[in-house]
N, C-alpha and C positions, 0 to 999 in steps of 0.2 A: 770321506764316507767310511763309516764304521762297518765292519763285516767284509766278507769277500766282495770283490767287484760284482756289482749287480748286473744281471743279463737283461736286456730289454725284450727278450723273446720268452713267451710263455704259451701255454695251451689254455684254451677256453671253449666253452659251449656257445657256439655262435648261431644267431638267427639270421640266415642269409637274405631272406626276403619275407614279405608278408605272408603269413599262413604256413611258412615252411617249417619242417622239423629242425630241431637243434642239431648242429654238426660239430664234432670235436675238431677244432682247427688250431693251427699255430697262429698266434697274433703278436703284434709288436706293441709294447707299452710305451707311453710317453717318457721322454728322458727324465731321469731322477733329478730332482732339484735339492738344494741344501736344506730345505725345510720339510722334506717328505720322508716318509718311512715306507719300506717295501714289506709286504705281508704275504706269508704263506696262508692261503685261505683254507680254513678247516671245515666250516659249515656255512650254509647260506639258506636263509628262509625264502619261500616262494610267496610273493605278495600279489594280490589282485592287480596291482599296478603293473606288475611284470607282464601279466597276460594281456592287459589292455595295450601296453607298449608293443608286445609281440605282434598283435594284430592291427596295430596303428589305429586303434578306435578313436583316438583324439586328433589324428592327422599330424602328429609331430615326430613320429618315429623316423629315424634315419637308419637305413640298412647299409651294410651288415651291422648288427648290434649284439652286445653281450649283456644279458639281463642280470638282475641281482643287486639289491641295495640293502639287504639284511645280512651283512657278512660278519664273521668273527674269524680271527686267526692269530698267528704268531709273527711278531716282528723278526725279520731276518736281516734287514739293512736299514741304517739310519743316515740321513744327511748330516753334514758337518755342523749345521746350526740347530739340530734337534737337541734339546736338553731335558725334555720331560719323559722321554721313552728310551728304552735301550733294547738291544737285541735280546730276544727271548720273552719279551713282554707279550701278554695276551691283550688284544684290542678288539673293539667292536667298530663296525663301519656302517654309517647310516646313509641318509639320502644325499648329503652334501659332502664333497671331498675338497673343495677349494672356493675361495672368494677373493676379490681384489684386495681386501684388507685396508683399503685406504679411502674409500668413499664415505660419505656422511653415514650411510646405513651401516656399513661394516664397523665404523668407528664407535657406533652406538650399540654394537653387539647384535645387530639385526642383519647377519650375513645372508639370511634367506631372502632379503630385499636388496642385495648387492646391486648397485646402479649400473655396474658393467655386466652384470649377470653372473650368478654363481655357477660353478661347475659341479653338476650332480655326480653321483657315483657313476651313473650314465645319464646323458642328456644334460644340456645347459639351458639356463634361463636367459632368454634373449640371445645375443651373440656369444655370451659367456666370457668370463674373465680371461680365458685362454685364447680368446679370438675365435671367430666362426670357423676358420680353417683347421684349428687345433682342438676344438671341442670334442670331447671323448664320448663315445657311445659304448665304452668297454667297462662293464660292471663286474659284479662279484662272482659270476659263474665262471671263474678262471682259477688256475692253480696259484697264480701270484697277481697282486695288484699294488698300486701306489696311491698314497693319500697324504694330504697335509697333516702334520702333527696336530695342529689345532683342531681338526675335525675327527681325530681318532679317539675313541673312548677307552681309556685304560681299564682293563678288567682284573679282578682278583683271580689268581691262579686256581683257587679253589672252586670257582664257578663253573658249572657245566655249559660248555660252549654250545653244545647242541641246543640246549634250552634257551640260551641267551639270544641266539641269532634272530628269531622273530621279534624280539624287543627292539631291535635296531630301527624298525619302522612303526609297527603297530604300537609298541609300547611307548616310544617316544611321542608319537602323534597324540596319544591320549594324555600322557604325562604333562606335556607342555601347557595346554589350556588349564589343567588342574592347578598347576604351579602359579599360573598367572591370575586365575579368577577365583580359586576356591580358598575359603578360610573357614574356621569354626562357625557353624550355623548356616552355611551356604546350602541352598536347596538345589541339587543337581539332578537333571534328567538326561537319560541316555536313550536316543532313538535307535532302534534296531538292535536285536540281540543275536544276529548271525543266522546260521543255517538251520533253524529249527522250524522253518516253514512259515505259513501265513496264518490268518486269523483262525482257521479251523483247529490250529494247535495251540490256541490261547492258553489253555491250562498248563500244558507242558512248558510254554514260554514263561508263564508266571512262576511256576515252581523253580525253573532255572534261575530267573532273576532274583528270587528271594534267597536261593542258595548262595548267590554271589553277593548278597548284602542289601538288596533293594528293600525299601520299606513300603513302597507303593508300586502298583503295576497299572498301566493304562493301555487298553487296546485302542490304538490310534484310529482304527476304522470304526469305532464306536463313537458316534456324535455325542451321546449322552456323557460318556466318560471323559471325552476331550473337553466338553463344556464345563464339567465339574472340576476340572484340573486348571482351567484358565487362570492366568495371573499368579500361579503359585511357584514358579521356578525362577531361580536367579541365573542359572546357566543350563543350556541344553547342548549336549555333545551329540551331534548328528552323525552317526557312523554308517548310515544307510547309503548303499551304492545306487539306490534308485530314487528318483524324484517322482512326484505325482505326474500323471500323463500330461496334465495341463500346466505343469511347472509351478503351481501355486503353493507357496510355502506358508501362507497366512495361518492355517490351522496350528502350526507349530510356533509361530511368532506369537500367537495369542496365548500360549502357555507361559510366556514370560511375565514376570512382574515388572514394575517400573525400574528402569536402569538395568534390566536383565541382559544377558549376552547369549546370542545364538552362534555356536561354533560349528562350522561345516567341516567334518573330517572325511567323510566319504565323497568321492568325486564322481557324480552321476554322468550318464551319457547325455542327458538333457543339458544343453549348453546354456539355457536361459531360464532363470528362476524368477518368479514374481511374488510380491506380497502386497497386501492392502495397506497403503500408507496410513490409513486411519488407525490400524492396529498399533502403530507406534505412539499413538496419543490417547489410547483408550485403556 
């Protein structure tokens, strides 16, 4: 290990139970591995997912937990098999901190679909590649944390870390489908523009959208505007955290052209979404 001997003990803001206030506590990190780096966390974004997890809205939270998956910091220790990072490097920390690296999905570069279950910054999918008993619920709201080199984003030292932190979730989430599906000439639609309110603020929302580069604006509660836009989009990025009360996503599916892609980015509390199968053929 390069650097002074790493200490497994650090301090973190802990959610002890559902609905409880955060408490500054001493926690124990998992043992350092040869392929991990230890980071002094400098800034952490607060994502809506953190609040859902804090309140166990999805029924998957394990307490006590340390929130935070939009972290940036400075490397203080590196494992002996780390060769792409060094002490003093600035890195970003996103949603995944480890995967098994050996299953079919991981070998194809789809670590998010790790068949053993990836280990998130906190929370694991399935049992997790660390095993159910060792799966970590200790995220970035801590003074130090550890992450596999593979999942650390090396940052230029000139970058403003405070501004970079929110990009480690929100930025990556939007960037990935754009890289996968967008090319010159692709018509992209974005559902939901954030906290500007509902339809009564339509003009303010349209003004904001056009400032951000939108060429067209559709008020989704207007049946006429939705109908006139049908079949015109190659890709829809749905960032809305709320699904219709009836869970029917057909009005948005209808906006896609043949071969179009609907990409769900916001995770609504409604667990079941439906659509009209005929929409896929019309």
